[in-house]
C-alpha positions as CSV (number, residue, x, y, z in Angstrom):
1,X,-0.2,-0.1,-0.2
2,X,1.5,3.4,-1.0
3,X,0.3,6.6,0.6
4,X,0.7,9.9,-0.9
5,X,-1.1,13.3,-0.5
6,X,-1.6,15.9,-3.3
7,X,-2.4,19.6,-2.6
8,X,-4.7,21.0,-5.2
9,X,-5.2,24.8,-5.6
10,X,-6.8,26.6,-8.1
11,X,-8.9,30.0,-8.0
12,X,-11.7,28.7,-10.1
13,X,-12.5,26.0,-7.7
14,X,-15.5,26.0,-5.3
15,X,-13.7,24.3,-2.8
16,X,-10.5,26.1,-2.6
17,X,-7.1,24.2,-1.9
18,X,-8.1,20.3,-1.4
19,X,-5.6,18.0,-0.4
20,X,-6.3,14.5,-1.6
21,X,-4.9,11.5,0.4
22,X,-4.7,8.0,-1.6
23,X,-3.5,4.6,-0.3
24,X,-3.2,2.5,-3.5
25,X,-2.0,-1.2,-3.8
26,X,0.8,-2.3,-5.9
27,X,-1.5,-2.0,-9.1
28,X,-2.4,1.7,-8.4
29,X,-6.1,0.8,-7.3
30,X,-7.0,2.7,-4.4
31,X,-7.3,1.1,-0.9
32,X,-9.0,4.3,0.8
33,X,-9.2,7.7,-0.7
34,X,-9.7,10.9,1.6
35,X,-9.9,14.7,0.9
36,X,-9.0,17.5,3.5
37,X,-8.5,21.0,3.7
38,X,-4.8,22.1,2.5
39,X,-3.8,23.5,5.7
40,X,-4.1,19.7,7.1
41,X,-0.6,18.3,7.8
42,X,0.0,15.2,5.7
43,X,0.4,13.1,8.9
44,X,-2.9,14.4,10.4
45,X,-4.5,13.7,6.9
46,X,-3.0,10.0,6.7
47,X,-4.3,9.4,10.6
48,X,-7.7,10.8,9.4
49,X,-8.0,8.4,6.5
50,X,-6.8,5.5,8.2
51,X,-9.0,6.0,11.3
52,X,-12.2,6.4,9.0
53,X,-11.0,3.0,7.5
54,X,-9.9,1.2,11.0
55,X,-12.5,-1.6,10.4
56,X,-10.5,-2.8,7.7
57,X,-7.6,-3.3,10.0
58,X,-9.5,-4.8,12.6
59,X,-11.4,-7.1,10.6
60,X,-7.8,-8.5,9.3
61,X,-6.5,-11.5,10.7
62,X,-3.1,-11.4,12.8
63,X,-1.8,-14.4,11.0
64,X,-1.5,-12.8,7.7
65,X,1.6,-11.1,6.8
66,X,1.7,-7.2,7.9
67,X,0.7,-4.6,5.2
68,X,3.5,-2.5,4.3
69,X,2.5,1.3,4.0
70,X,5.1,3.0,1.8
71,X,5.2,6.7,3.0
72,X,6.9,9.7,1.3
73,X,9.6,11.5,3.4
74,X,6.9,14.1,4.3
75,X,5.5,11.8,7.1
76,X,6.6,11.3,10.6
77,X,6.4,7.6,11.6
78,X,6.7,8.0,15.0
79,X,4.0,10.3,15.7
80,X,1.9,8.4,13.0
81,X,2.5,5.1,15.3
82,X,1.5,6.8,18.7
83,X,-1.9,8.3,17.2
84,X,-3.0,5.3,15.6
85,X,-2.3,3.2,18.5
86,X,-4.6,5.5,20.4
87,X,-7.2,4.6,18.0
88,X,-6.7,0.8,17.7
89,X,-3.8,-0.7,20.0
90,X,-3.2,-3.6,17.9
91,X,-2.7,-1.7,14.9
92,X,0.8,-2.4,14.7
93,X,0.6,-6.0,14.8
94,X,-1.0,-5.5,11.4
95,X,0.7,-2.6,9.4
96,X,4.2,-1.4,9.3
97,X,5.6,1.8,7.7
98,X,8.2,2.2,5.5
99,X,9.8,5.6,3.9
100,X,10.3,5.5,0.1
101,X,13.7,5.5,-0.9
102,X,15.3,8.4,-2.4
103,X,18.3,8.4,-5.0
104,X,21.3,10.0,-3.4
105,X,23.9,12.1,-5.5
106,X,26.3,9.3,-5.3
107,X,23.8,6.7,-6.8
108,X,22.9,9.1,-9.4
109,X,26.5,9.6,-10.5
110,X,27.1,6.0,-10.2
111,X,24.1,5.7,-12.6
112,X,25.5,8.5,-14.8
113,X,22.4,10.4,-14.5
114,X,21.5,14.0,-13.2
115,X,18.5,15.7,-12.5
116,X,15.3,14.3,-12.0
117,X,15.5,10.3,-11.3
118,X,12.5,8.3,-10.5
119,X,12.3,6.8,-7.2
120,X,11.7,2.9,-6.8
121,X,8.1,2.1,-6.3
122,X,7.0,5.7,-6.3
123,X,6.1,5.5,-9.7
124,X,2.8,3.6,-8.9
125,X,1.3,6.3,-6.9
126,X,2.6,8.9,-9.5
127,X,0.8,7.1,-12.3
128,X,-2.7,6.9,-10.2
129,X,-2.2,10.7,-9.5
130,X,-1.7,11.0,-13.5
131,X,-5.0,8.9,-13.7
132,X,-6.8,11.3,-11.7
133,X,-5.7,13.9,-13.7
134,X,-7.0,12.7,-16.8
135,X,-10.6,12.8,-15.2
136,X,-12.3,16.2,-16.7
137,X,-14.4,16.3,-13.5
138,X,-11.4,16.5,-11.4
139,X,-9.3,19.1,-13.6
140,X,-11.6,22.0,-12.2
141,X,-13.3,20.9,-8.7
142,X,-16.4,22.8,-8.8
143,X,-17.7,20.5,-5.7
144,X,-19.4,22.3,-2.7
145,X,-17.8,19.9,0.0
146,X,-15.1,17.8,0.6
147,X,-17.3,14.9,0.6
148,X,-18.5,15.6,-2.8
149,X,-14.9,16.0,-4.1
150,X,-13.6,12.8,-2.5
151,X,-16.6,11.2,-4.3
152,X,-15.3,12.4,-7.6
153,X,-12.0,10.8,-6.8
154,X,-13.7,7.7,-6.2
155,X,-15.7,7.7,-9.4
156,X,-12.5,8.5,-11.3
157,X,-10.9,5.4,-9.9
158,X,-14.1,3.4,-10.4
159,X,-13.9,4.5,-14.3
160,X,-10.1,3.5,-14.2
161,X,-10.9,-0.1,-12.9
162,X,-13.4,-0.6,-15.5
163,X,-11.3,0.6,-18.4
164,X,-8.8,-1.8,-17.3
165,X,-11.0,-4.6,-16.7
166,X,-12.6,-4.0,-20.2
167,X,-8.9,-3.7,-21.7
168,X,-8.0,-7.5,-20.0
169,X,-11.2,-9.2,-21.6
């Protein structure tokens, strides 16, 4: 499961400055989506998203391997663990957090690359964000509430999954 947040700002939107929190699987399909105001921190948004979906974790058996949540470097793992254990004390028996790797300057030099080098496994969430950008209804967000904006994100992902299923059959 990869978690990523994206800040969306535009003067033409009805709901100004929305931050979209996504948790996707390795194929880029969403586990959870959540929208918050842009002034909410990434950590708080992730805690909110996981708390709203805590029943997924409570129903998961302990004998199944832990879910790895790959995070961007904007998150603080200690704070997340502390806050989530207040909501569900056994959550760390079912999940684990990992920070995504960033190539260092030495690694870039060894690969004879400069500038932007894509991080391993980060392309999955970037591809999900790109597929969201192809939804016309999300280019300009004219929704009145955050819940409506989150519903639009979910509809966009339903459309994406249907397109991939149609292509596979």
